[in-house]
C-alpha positions in Angstrom: 171.3 57.9 53.1 172.5 58.2 49.5 171.6 55.4 47.1 174.5 53.8 45.3 174.3 53.9 41.5 173.1 50.8 39.9 175.9 49.3 37.9 174.3 46.0 37.1 171.7 46.1 34.2 168.3 44.8 35.1 165.9 44.3 32.3 162.3 43.0 32.3 161.4 40.5 29.6 157.8 40.7 28.3 156.4 38.2 25.8 153.2 36.3 25.2 152.6 34.5 28.6 156.2 34.8 29.8 156.9 35.5 33.4 157.8 39.1 34.2 161.1 38.3 35.7 164.4 40.1 36.3 167.2 39.2 33.9 170.3 40.1 35.8 173.7 40.3 34.1 176.5 38.3 35.7 178.4 40.6 38.1 181.8 40.4 39.7 180.7 38.8 42.9 183.2 36.3 44.3 182.3 33.4 46.6 181.9 34.1 50.3 184.0 31.0 51.0 187.3 29.6 49.8 185.9 26.1 49.3 183.4 24.6 46.9 179.8 25.7 47.7 177.2 23.1 48.7 173.7 24.3 49.6 171.4 23.0 52.3 168.6 25.3 51.1 168.0 27.5 48.1 166.3 30.7 47.3 162.5 30.8 47.4 162.2 27.6 49.4 158.8 27.3 51.1 159.0 28.2 54.8 156.5 29.1 57.5 155.0 32.5 56.5 157.8 33.4 54.1 159.9 32.4 51.1 163.5 31.6 52.0 165.3 34.9 51.1 168.7 33.5 50.2 170.6 30.3 50.2 172.2 28.3 53.0 175.8 27.3 52.4 177.1 24.2 54.2 180.1 24.6 56.4 181.0 20.9 57.0 179.1 20.7 60.2 181.4 23.1 62.0 181.4 26.8 63.0 184.2 29.3 62.5 184.8 29.1 58.7 186.2 32.4 57.4 183.6 34.4 55.4 184.8 36.9 52.8 183.3 40.0 51.3 181.9 39.2 47.8 182.6 42.7 46.3 183.8 46.1 47.4 181.4 47.8 49.7 180.6 49.2 53.2 178.9 47.9 56.3 175.3 49.3 56.2 173.7 47.4 59.1 174.4 44.8 61.8 171.9 42.7 63.7 172.4 40.8 67.0 169.3 38.9 68.2 168.2 35.9 70.2 166.3 34.4 67.3 166.0 34.9 63.5 169.4 35.6 61.9 171.2 35.6 65.3 174.1 37.7 64.2 173.8 39.2 60.7 176.0 41.5 58.7 174.8 43.7 55.8 177.3 45.0 53.2 176.1 47.5 50.6 178.1 47.2 47.4 178.8 49.9 44.8 176.9 47.9 42.0 173.4 48.4 43.5 173.2 45.3 45.6 173.5 44.5 49.3 174.9 41.1 50.6 173.6 39.7 53.9 175.4 37.1 56.0 173.3 35.4 58.7 173.9 33.1 61.7 177.5 34.1 61.9 179.5 33.5 65.0 181.8 36.5 65.1 182.1 39.8 63.1 185.4 41.2 61.9 187.3 43.1 64.6 186.3 46.6 63.4 182.6 45.6 63.4 182.8 43.7 66.6 184.3 46.7 68.5 181.4 49.0 67.4 178.8 46.4 68.5 180.5 45.8 71.9 180.7 49.5 72.6 177.0 49.9 71.8 176.0 46.9 73.9 177.9 48.2 76.9 176.6 51.8 76.6 173.0 50.7 76.2 173.2 47.7 78.6 171.7 45.4 76.0 172.6 42.3 74.0 170.1 42.9 71.2 171.5 45.3 68.5 170.1 46.7 65.3 172.6 49.3 64.1 172.6 51.2 60.7 175.8 52.8 59.5 176.6 55.8 57.3 178.1 54.9 53.9 181.8 54.1 54.0 182.1 54.2 57.8 183.4 50.7 57.7 184.6 49.6 54.3 185.6 46.2 52.9 187.3 45.2 49.6 186.3 42.0 47.7 188.0 39.1 49.4 188.4 40.8 52.8 187.6 38.7 55.9 184.3 40.0 57.3 183.0 37.3 59.7 183.2 33.7 60.9 180.4 31.3 60.1 178.3 30.0 63.0 175.0 28.5 64.2 173.5 31.5 66.0 169.8 32.5 66.2 167.2 30.1 64.9 169.7 27.9 63.1 169.7 24.2 63.8 173.0 23.3 62.2 176.2 25.2 61.3 175.8 27.0 58.0 175.9 30.5 56.4 172.6 32.1 55.4 173.6 34.2 52.4 171.4 36.8 50.7 171.7 39.3 47.9 169.2 42.2 47.9 168.5 45.1 45.7 169.9 48.1 47.7 167.2 50.5 46.4 164.1 48.3 46.8 165.3 45.8 49.4 164.1 43.1 47.2 165.5 39.6 47.9 167.3 38.5 44.7 168.0 34.9 43.9 171.8 34.5 44.5 172.0 31.4 42.2 171.7 33.8 39.3 175.1 35.0 40.2 176.7 31.7 41.4 175.2 29.0 39.2 178.6 28.6 37.3 180.3 27.5 40.5 177.5 25.4 42.1 177.2 22.0 40.4 173.7 20.9 39.5 172.7 18.4 36.8 169.7 17.0 38.7 166.2 18.0 37.6 163.3 18.8 40.0 160.9 16.0 40.8 157.2 16.1 41.4 155.5 14.0 44.0 151.8 14.7 43.6 149.2 17.0 42.0 146.1 18.3 43.6 142.8 19.3 41.9 140.7 22.0 43.5 137.0 22.4 42.5 135.7 25.9 43.0 133.1 26.1 45.7 129.6 25.8 44.1 130.9 25.9 40.6 133.1 22.7 40.1 133.4 19.0 40.9 136.2 16.5 40.6 135.3 12.8 40.4 131.8 13.9 41.3 132.9 15.6 44.5 133.4 19.2 45.6 136.4 18.2 47.8 139.9 18.6 46.5 141.5 15.5 45.0 145.2 14.5 45.8 146.8 12.3 43.2 150.3 10.8 43.5 152.4 11.0 40.3 152.4 7.2 40.0 148.6 7.3 39.8 148.2 10.0 37.1 147.2 7.4 34.6 144.0 6.6 36.5 140.8 8.3 35.3 140.1 11.8 36.5 136.8 13.4 35.7 135.7 17.0 36.4 133.0 19.5 35.5 132.9 23.2 36.0 135.7 25.4 37.4 138.8 23.8 38.8 142.4 24.8 39.9 145.5 22.6 39.9 148.4 22.4 42.4 151.7 20.5 42.6 154.0 19.3 45.3 157.6 19.1 44.0 161.2 19.5 45.1 164.5 20.3 43.4 167.8 18.4 43.9 171.5 19.2 43.4 174.7 17.3 42.9 176.7 15.9 45.8 173.9 16.4 48.4 170.9 14.6 49.8 169.0 17.8 50.4 165.8 18.8 48.6 165.1 22.4 47.5 162.4 24.8 46.4 161.3 24.9 42.8 162.7 27.8 40.6 160.2 27.7 37.7 156.8 26.1 37.3 154.7 26.2 34.1 151.3 24.6 33.6 149.9 24.0 30.1 146.4 23.0 29.0 146.0 21.6 25.5 149.5 23.0 24.6 148.8 26.5 25.9 150.4 27.9 29.1 147.8 28.9 31.7 150.0 29.5 34.7 153.7 30.2 35.5 155.9 31.2 38.4 159.6 32.0 38.5 161.6 32.7 41.7 164.0 35.5 40.7 163.1 37.9 43.4 160.7 38.5 46.3 159.8 41.7 48.1 159.4 41.7 51.9 155.7 42.5 51.6 155.2 39.4 49.4 156.6 37.0 52.0 153.5 36.3 53.9 151.6 35.8 50.6 153.2 32.3 50.6 150.1 31.4 52.6 147.9 31.9 49.6 150.5 30.8 47.0 150.5 27.4 48.8 147.7 25.3 50.3 147.7 26.5 53.8 145.1 24.0 55.1 147.1 21.1 53.6 150.2 22.3 55.3 148.6 22.6 58.7 146.7 19.3 58.5 149.2 17.0 56.7 152.5 19.0 56.7 152.6 19.0 52.9 153.6 21.9 50.8 151.4 22.1 47.7 151.9 25.0 45.4 148.8 26.4 43.8 149.0 26.8 40.0 146.2 29.4 40.2 146.0 32.6 42.1 143.6 33.3 44.9 141.7 36.5 44.2 143.2 38.5 47.1 146.8 37.3 46.6 148.7 39.1 43.8 152.3 38.1 43.4 154.7 39.7 41.0 156.5 36.4 40.1 153.2 34.7 39.2 151.5 35.0 35.8 148.0 33.5 35.4 146.0 35.9 33.2 142.6 37.4 34.1 141.1 33.9 34.9 143.7 33.5 37.7 144.7 30.1 36.2 141.2 28.6 36.9 140.2 26.2 34.2 136.5 25.7 33.2 135.7 22.1 32.2 132.5 22.6 30.1 132.9 20.0 27.3 132.7 16.3 27.5 136.2 15.6 26.1 139.7 15.0 27.3 141.6 18.0 28.6 145.4 17.5 28.3 147.4 19.1 31.2 151.2 19.2 31.4 153.5 20.5 34.1 157.0 21.6 33.4 159.3 22.3 36.4 162.8 23.7 35.9 165.7 24.8 38.0 168.1 27.8 37.6 170.6 25.6 35.7 167.9 24.6 33.1 167.4 21.0 34.3 163.7 20.2 33.9 161.0 17.5 34.2 157.6 17.3 32.5 154.5 15.5 33.8 151.3 15.0 31.7 147.9 14.0 32.8 144.3 13.9 31.4 141.1 15.3 33.0 138.0 14.1 31.3 135.0 16.4 31.1 132.0 14.6 32.6 128.8 16.6 32.8 127.6 16.6 36.4 125.2 18.4 38.7 126.9 20.9 41.0 125.3 21.9 44.2 125.4 25.7 44.7 127.5 27.0 47.6 125.2 28.0 50.4 127.2 29.2 53.5 126.1 27.7 56.8 128.2 30.0 59.0 129.7 33.5 59.1 131.3 34.7 55.8 134.3 36.9 55.4 135.0 38.4 52.0 138.5 39.2 50.5 137.4 42.3 48.6 135.8 44.2 51.5 136.3 45.2 55.1 135.0 42.7 57.6 133.9 43.2 61.2 133.1 40.4 63.7 131.4 41.8 66.8 130.0 39.8 69.6 129.5 40.4 73.3 133.0 40.5 74.7 134.6 40.2 71.2 135.6 42.6 68.5 137.7 42.1 65.4 138.1 44.4 62.4 139.7 43.0 59.2 140.5 45.7 56.6 140.0 45.1 52.9 143.0 43.3 51.3 144.0 41.3 54.4 142.2 38.0 53.3 143.4 36.1 50.3 140.0 34.5 49.5 136.4 34.4 50.8 136.2 32.4 54.0 133.3 30.5 55.6 134.0 30.4 59.3 133.4 27.5 61.7 132.7 30.0 64.5 131.7 29.2 68.0 132.0 30.5 71.6 132.6 28.3 74.6 133.4 28.7 78.3 136.3 27.4 80.5 136.6 28.4 84.1 140.4 28.4 83.8 140.3 31.4 81.5 139.2 35.0 82.2 137.1 35.4 79.0 135.0 33.2 76.8 137.0 31.0 74.3 136.3 32.5 70.9 136.8 30.0 68.0 136.9 32.3 65.0 137.7 29.2 62.9 138.5 25.6 63.8 141.8 25.8 62.0 143.9 28.9 61.5 143.2 31.1 58.5 146.2 33.4 57.6 145.9 37.1 57.4 148.3 39.2 55.3 148.8 41.8 58.0 148.2 42.2 61.7 144.6 43.0 62.8 143.6 44.2 66.3 141.6 41.7 68.4 139.7 43.0 71.5 138.4 40.6 74.2 136.4 41.6 77.2 137.7 40.6 80.6 135.0 38.8 82.5 136.6 39.1 86.0 139.8 40.5 87.5 141.4 38.1 90.1 144.6 40.1 89.9 144.6 43.9 90.5 147.6 44.5 88.1 146.0 44.5 84.7 149.4 44.2 83.0 149.3 40.5 84.1 146.5 39.7 81.6 147.2 38.7 78.1 145.5 37.3 75.0 146.3 33.6 74.3 145.7 31.4 71.3 144.2 28.0 72.3 145.3 24.9 70.4 143.7 21.8 72.0 144.7 21.9 75.7 147.7 24.2 75.0 147.7 28.0 75.2 150.2 30.3 73.6 151.0 33.9 74.4 149.9 36.3 71.6 150.2 39.6 73.4 148.3 42.2 75.2 148.1 45.9 75.8 147.1 48.1 78.6 143.7 47.3 80.1 141.1 49.8 78.7 137.5 49.9 79.9 137.3 46.2 80.4 139.0 45.2 77.2 142.4 43.6 76.4 143.9 44.1 72.9 146.4 42.2 70.9 147.5 42.0 67.2 146.8 38.7 65.5 147.8 37.4 62.1 145.6 34.4 61.7 142.0 33.5 62.5 142.1 30.8 65.1 140.9 30.4 68.7 141.5 33.0 71.4 140.8 33.9 75.0 142.3 35.8 78.0 144.7 34.3 80.5 146.7 35.7 83.4 150.5 35.4 84.2 151.7 36.1 87.7 154.6 33.7 87.8 158.1 35.1 87.3 160.6 33.5 85.0 163.1 30.9 86.3 166.9 31.1 86.3 168.9 27.9 86.4 172.7 28.2 86.9 174.8 25.9 84.8 178.3 24.3 85.4 179.2 26.6 88.4 182.6 25.0 88.7 183.5 26.7 85.4 182.5 30.2 86.5 185.9 31.0 87.9 187.3 30.7 84.3 184.7 33.2 83.0 182.6 30.5 81.4 179.4 31.5 83.0 176.1 30.1 81.7 172.4 30.1 82.8 169.2 28.6 81.5 166.4 31.1 81.7 162.8 30.3 80.8 159.2 31.3 81.3 156.5 28.8 80.6 153.7 31.3 80.3 154.4 34.4 78.2 158.2 34.2 77.4 161.3 36.3 78.1 161.1 40.0 77.4 164.3 41.3 78.9 167.3 40.3 81.0 170.5 41.8 82.4 173.6 40.5 84.2 175.7 42.6 86.5 179.1 41.5 88.0 180.5 43.7 90.8 177.9 46.3 89.8 179.0 46.4 86.2 176.9 45.4 83.2 178.3 42.4 81.3 177.2 41.2 77.9 175.5 37.8 77.9 174.3 36.3 74.6 170.8 34.8 74.7 169.6 32.0 72.4 165.9 31.4 71.9 166.5 27.9 70.6 167.9 26.6 73.9 167.1 29.4 76.4 170.8 29.7 77.2 172.5 32.8 78.6 176.2 32.7 77.9 178.9 35.2 78.9 180.1 36.9 75.7 183.5 38.1 76.7 184.7 35.9 79.6 188.3 37.0 79.5 187.4 40.5 80.8 187.0 39.2 84.4 189.7 39.7 86.9 190.7 36.2 88.0 191.5 35.3 91.6 189.0 37.6 93.2 185.5 36.9 94.6 182.8 38.4 92.4 179.2 39.4 93.2 176.8 38.7 90.3 173.1 39.7 89.9 170.9 38.2 87.2 167.6 40.0 86.3 165.0 38.5 84.0 161.6 39.8 83.1 158.7 38.2 81.2 156.1 39.7 78.8 153.7 40.4 81.6 156.2 42.3 83.8 157.0 39.5 86.2 160.6 39.9 87.4 163.1 37.6 89.1 166.4 38.6 90.5 169.0 36.1 91.7 172.4 36.9 93.3 175.5 34.7 93.3 179.0 34.8 94.6 181.9 33.1 92.8 
């Protein structure tokens, strides 16, 4: 596919300790809506395993608002899926950018026809179609879709992105739209965190991290050795009660900047690095997003600047160290917070690992009877001491392997192999690897049984075992009285391994039913295509991830 010529000038600014960030000239993008824009989420907001790749535009709590093309371009991709974006439209523009519209209810008629034809030909609801340039073209201001609440959306809105067409980098849309989105409210910090380095630093005499609310910053803080700093903060905007992610963070020590981050753009490969950019343990334990103002050794990020010391500060003099945070939004609204750390000479116990160690700068292998895991170099963000143990539970078909007592994120998938201790079911496709959290187990995956081993790809170091699923999914008909009008709905669910596939046939013909992961609903997509007044035979087929199948027949 030919790459469009880049019409918008992108320059990189380099200066002494200035973030290497894109400066993007204002382009001729118009608004995707014909009403004032209010955001429920902004670009770079902290989310599970990713940075928010666009901004979410409020639609007044309703679906069906007309969405308009922001510049001349052509449809390059469409997605239809049960989760994620739900329905998404990608339009590649002639200025080097691609706009993305997610959670939409309906596409324009030209796009809708192509999708429907594909779904019927391939007997599928899920669609991921890529188009040749200019196959379907739109002008700026053309109607392209209706806003919705599809996929993993929990309230009507439009998820809107701008990407670099050549690199697929997510670009901060506020750079283009800040003149039409009112914002005179500055970001606000809630707390800071101080992290002593293992074996080389202490805070208030302890090697544990110290959490300090902003209203307690005047209290004495002492430290010795190497420490890192973190901050929890949110941005705010006019006319909304929402809170947002922080655009720019700068940390100064004695008047000199030692760390900076600026959210102008994020590459797909950087998304999972959010688990090293933030305090992952604090998020899992206390549901708090704390941004590290220092880099973990195995977690490079383009939008972060921290020099060769990674933003780590060495407190090695008995004096006051003056720190100052400056947090700023795209509109230039800012707040500053100052605090003092006093150097107090202290004894620091060296770090002596008590358990298994994994190292970020080398390949790691964990191998035990019935357990194998290889972690390539570059997958860990930092060295890890594991709280590793093996236990038994007769309800599972393998030992329970606790790699660590709380999950440790991996940057990419790694293959875990577990040995099957016994085979109560002959069909080995029924076995799967499960993660264990308390008394709850969750389906992770599984591959074909090979020489007594089951394999699955994992992205965090938690607790795993093998379970078996022989129970088929369930189908629950909903509101049968409405079926004669074509409003046919079901609830389908599988409590063990989840839904893999489904199909619905009426009078032997495949019909398109939309599936939603958030409520497990199957809904007839085009109900008016039924011939009214006749009796119809319907068959519903549902399969789970272990190959268990249920078929139900109905007459209406």
